[in-house]
Each structure stands twice: as structure tokens, then as C-alpha cells.
C-alpha positions, 0 to 999 in steps of 0.5 A, a space after each residue: 989520648 983525645 988532643 986535636 982528635 975528632 971521634 966518629 961521632 963529632 966527623 960526622 956532625 962535622 960533614 953533616 952541617 956542611 951537606 947542610 949549609 950548601 943546601 940551604 945556598 942552594 935553597 935559597 938559590 932557588 927561592 932566590 931565582 923563582 921569586 924573582 921570576 914572581 916579580 916579572 910574572 904579569 901578575 905582579 908586575 906593575 903594567 905600563 899604562 899605555 901612551 895610545 888610546 883607542 880615539 872613537 868618532 861617532 858620525 851624523 849627519 849633524 857632525 862629529 862626535 869624538 869619544 874617549 872610553 875609560 880604561 876604569 870600566 873594561 867590560 864596557 870599554 872592550 865590548 863598545 871597542 869590538 861592536 864597533 869593530 865589526 861595524 854593528 852600530 853603522 846605520 843604527 840609529 839616535 832611536 831616543 832623544 829628549 832635549 835637555 836630558 839625553 839621546 839615545 841609540 845603538 838598538 840594532 833593531 832601528 835599522 829596519 824599517 819599524 819604528 814602533 820597535 826601536 829601543 826594544 833590541 837585543 843583542 843576547 848578554 848583558 855585561 856587569 855594572 862598573 858602576 864607579 863614583 867617581 864617574 859621573 853623568 856629566 854633559 857628554 858622558 858616554 852610557 850603559 842603557 840598560 831596564 829595570 833589573 836588580 843587577 843593574 847589568 847593561 845593555 849589550 848595545 845601547 847607550 846613551 849620551 848626557 845633552 843636560 849642559 849641568 849634567 843629570 846627576 841623578 841618573 849617578 851611581 845608577 848607570 854604567 859610565 864608561 866614555 867620554 865625549 871630548 870634541 863635538 858636544 854642539 852636536 849632541 845638542 843638535 840632536 837633542 833639539 832634533 823634532 820628535 814624535 811618539 817614543 820620544 822617536 826624532 821624526 827624521 830619522 838620525 843614523 851614526 855611523 862609528 869609526 875606532 883608531 889608535 892615537 897617542 895620547 898626546 897628539 888627543 890631547 892636542 887635539 882635543 884639549 883633553 888632560 888623562 889622569 895622572 896614571 893613564 
């Protein structure tokens, strides 16, 4: 009589189904746990923008300039901050100034007594280009100098600041713009108007001191009027 009975094969199938179902739930829990871990990892987690920024001050005999560095150009930003914190730029000069164009500095050679080697210094490395179409050569733009290499890699230390009040758009998409002067635009004008000799070198040296200060973005906006992008 078979009614109400489960044969050996059916019993085995039923037990197997129970075990399989239990394992299914176990694997589901494991997969959910792993998925949560992945979402919380730095790779997947959305990084909240910092409420603070690094404010750069370049002090010269003509006055001070305040600058911010763009997060969109991280390699240039970090390199500049590193050199500034190490004191690399202190006592270098703006060795090349062209009125209605730009002022250039950041060469270690400009610290010595030989004016003929200014601009030829080599820190020993280049920075890969971080050229972005929305970062343009407007008045006060901070950009990286470079030689004529096909990859458009930047000098490891030399930089220039746009002085032309209308900007210099012919340099866009050719050099990396990685910061902006947010106060002291008149200082750029004073430096650019300095008398110059051979190689556009000022006849009176213009040394600089560079310092970096962490400051709340709200305070930077309040003090200097700079408006950060919505996502910054």
C-alpha cells in the first residue's frame, strides 16, 4: 500500500531539496554581505567633497597673490603643494615677464647669480598633461610651463600666471591650467610692467615666497569672493 508513504527515492529528494534550499539562503546572505562590503569600499563609495581647501599665497615685493588649485588636475595640484610645503619656491624669482601676456617663475636656477641660466632649470621629472577643455587661460590662470615635447608634459616646477586681461586663448588645450589667482590680480600687473632686459628677465629680481594654508571653502568664498563649483 503506497498511500501516505514516501518511498526511499522520494525521501532522498525531499531531504536534498531542504539542504539545497538552506544552502541557497546561506549563499544569498554571503553574497549580500560581500556586496555591502564592496559598496562601502573606497572604490565604490561616493567620496564626499572636502569642506576645506588649500589656499596658496605667493608673496613678492609687489604684493601678495592668493590662489586655489583645481581638484580636476590632481597630479599638478599635489606636486605644487608638495614643492611649496618643502620651501622649494622660496627665493626663486619671476624670471620671465611679458607685459600684456604672462609672468613666469618657479625655476631653481633663478636662485643663483647667473641670469643666463634662468628658465633652463630641470627638477628631474615631468608631470603628465592634465589638459581639460573647461580650464582656460583666463586672466589670473595658473598654468604649467613646458618644453616642446609631443606629450605636452609639464615642467616639474616652472609655472606661469596669465596677466592679459582678456586671457590668452591661443594657449588653451596646449598647456595644463591647474589653478587660479583669486586675489591680487593687480600684483600680476605690477610684476608684468617691470622693466626687463634680455630674455624678458626683470632688471630688478622679483623673488617670491610661497606658503600653503588649509582653510574652509566657505571662508575662502567670504574673504575672496571665489565661488566653488556645485560639486566641489
